[in-house]
C-alpha positions in Angstrom: 17.3 59.7 -30.5 15.8 62.0 -32.7 15.0 64.7 -29.8 18.9 64.4 -29.0 20.0 65.5 -32.8 17.2 68.1 -32.9 18.9 71.8 -32.8 16.5 72.9 -30.3 15.3 69.8 -28.4 12.3 71.8 -26.6 10.9 73.1 -29.8 11.2 69.5 -30.8 9.5 67.9 -27.7 6.6 70.9 -28.1 6.2 70.1 -31.6 5.9 66.2 -31.6 5.2 65.2 -27.8 2.0 66.9 -27.9 0.0 67.1 -24.5 -3.5 66.4 -25.9 -2.8 62.6 -25.3 -0.5 63.0 -22.2 -3.0 61.8 -19.4 -3.8 63.4 -16.2 -0.2 64.8 -15.3 0.5 66.0 -18.9 3.6 65.1 -21.4 6.6 64.6 -19.4 8.8 64.9 -22.4 8.4 68.9 -22.8 8.6 68.9 -19.0 12.0 67.3 -19.2 13.6 69.1 -22.2 12.0 72.5 -21.6 11.4 73.3 -18.0 14.2 71.1 -16.4 17.0 71.8 -19.3 17.1 67.6 -19.8 18.8 67.3 -16.7 18.6 63.7 -15.0 19.5 65.4 -11.5 16.4 67.3 -11.7 13.8 64.9 -13.5 14.6 61.7 -10.9 13.5 63.2 -7.9 10.1 64.5 -9.6 9.8 61.0 -11.1 10.4 59.6 -7.2 7.9 62.0 -6.0 5.0 61.2 -8.4 5.9 57.3 -7.5 5.7 57.7 -3.9 2.2 59.8 -4.5 0.8 56.6 -6.6 2.0 54.0 -4.1 0.1 56.3 -1.3 -2.9 56.5 -3.7 -2.9 52.9 -4.4 -2.5 52.1 -0.6 -5.4 54.3 0.8 -7.7 53.2 -2.3 -7.0 49.7 -0.8 -7.6 50.4 2.7 -10.7 52.0 1.9 -12.4 49.8 -0.6 -10.5 46.6 -0.7 -10.0 45.8 3.0 -13.6 45.9 4.2 -14.8 43.8 1.6 -12.2 41.2 2.2 -13.0 41.3 5.8 -16.7 40.7 4.9 -16.1 37.8 2.7 -13.3 36.0 4.9 -15.9 36.3 7.8 -18.9 34.8 5.7 -16.2 32.1 4.3 -15.1 31.4 8.1 -11.5 32.1 7.2 -8.7 33.1 8.7 -7.8 36.7 7.6 -4.3 35.7 6.3 -6.0 32.9 4.3 -8.7 34.9 3.2 -6.3 37.5 1.9 -4.1 35.2 0.2 -6.9 33.2 -1.7 -9.2 35.8 -2.5 -6.7 38.3 -3.7 -5.4 35.5 -6.2 -8.7 35.0 -7.1 -9.5 38.6 -7.8 -6.0 38.9 -9.8 -6.6 35.9 -12.0 -10.9 36.3 -12.2 -10.6 38.8 -15.4 -8.6 36.4 -17.6 -10.7 33.2 -16.4 -14.0 35.3 -17.4 -12.4 36.7 -20.7 -11.2 33.0 -21.7 -14.9 31.8 -21.2 
């Protein structure tokens, strides 16, 4: 609400939304207010593209690092692939909570 009430939204975004803690892709607030002119029609496709890129990266990471280990563990435990995927994925998802509670 403060940025909408400011006389110059772009200057306000650059001053108060510093990009030093913005992460890998920078701060989206100055991009939205300065380069895209606060247009949701221009910002939505950019967000959709970033979401698609994130999903593709997650899928390739799972293919490269998760599937081979899951296959090896299912062979060692003599589990069918679908049962191994469900069981080991659930264990991997809950394991950090279990180990931090101990």
